N, C-alpha and C positions, 0 to 999 in steps of 0.2 A: 418233823422237819421244820427247823426254825425259819427258813425262807418262806415256806408255805404259810405259816402262821402270820409272819410279818406282812406278806402280800395280801392275805385275806383281811387283816386289820386295816391296811392301807386302802384297799378297795372299799371297805365299809365306811371309813372316814371320808373318802372322796365320793361316796355314793356312786361307785363304779362297779362294773361286773368283773368278777374274778374268774379267769378261764385257766383251767389246768389241762385242757385237752387240745391245745393248739401247738405249743412248742414242746416236743417230747424228746427225751434223751434216748437214743436208740442203742447206744453202746456205753458201757461203763469204762471210765478211764482210770489210769493209775493216779496216785497223788500228784498234785501240781507243785507242792511246796518247795521242792529243791530244783525245779526246772527253770531254765532261762525263758525269756519271752518267746523266742523262736520255738523252743521245745514245747512250751505250753500251747502255742498256736497249732503246731503239728499234732499235738495230743488231742486238741479240740476239733480239728478239721473232720467234718462228716460225722460228728458225734450227735448232732441234733437234727430232727426232722420236723417239717411243718405238716400238721394235720388240720383238717377242718378250717382251711384258709379263708373260706367265705365268712367265717365269724369275725374276722379282723379286717376285711376289705374296707378301705377308706376310713380306717379308725386310727386314733391316737393311742398307742400302746405304752404302758408303763412297765418296763422290764425290770424285775426285781432280782437282786443277788445279795448274798450274805456278805461277801468280801470281794473287793476289787483290788487286785495286786498289779497285774500287768494289763488287764483288760481283755485278755485272750478269750475268756469264756463269754463275756458280754458281747464282744465283737463277733464271735461265732454265732451266738444266738441272734443278734441283730441282722446278720447277713442272711440267715434262714428266714426270719420274719419279713424281710424286705421283698421276698418273693410274692407276697400278697399285694395286689395293686393298691396304691394310694395309702399305704401304711406310713404313719409317722411314729418314730420311736423316741421315747425318753427313758432315762435310766435312773434308778435309785438303788442305793446300797445301804446295808446296815453299818458297814465299815469299809475303810480303804487303807492301804499301806503305801508308803513311798519307797 
């Protein structure tokens, strides 16, 4: 998984902890490539779940994605992470499209 490798290397460079047991994908979605922003959002709704929320309480989270097109996946992930009290979220991506 290229995002996992990217995230681990970023964490190492930032001297930060890499957590892969907090934001989990609970269902697998069909490809997003030909969908509109609204269709992408509907496809992402309720796809992710927050586990071990205490690990990120009052922390600044760097959310990593491989490609940002419409932002639907990042937005869905951020909405789930915000359920943990005091979380601040920043986003980094390997690429984006317009």
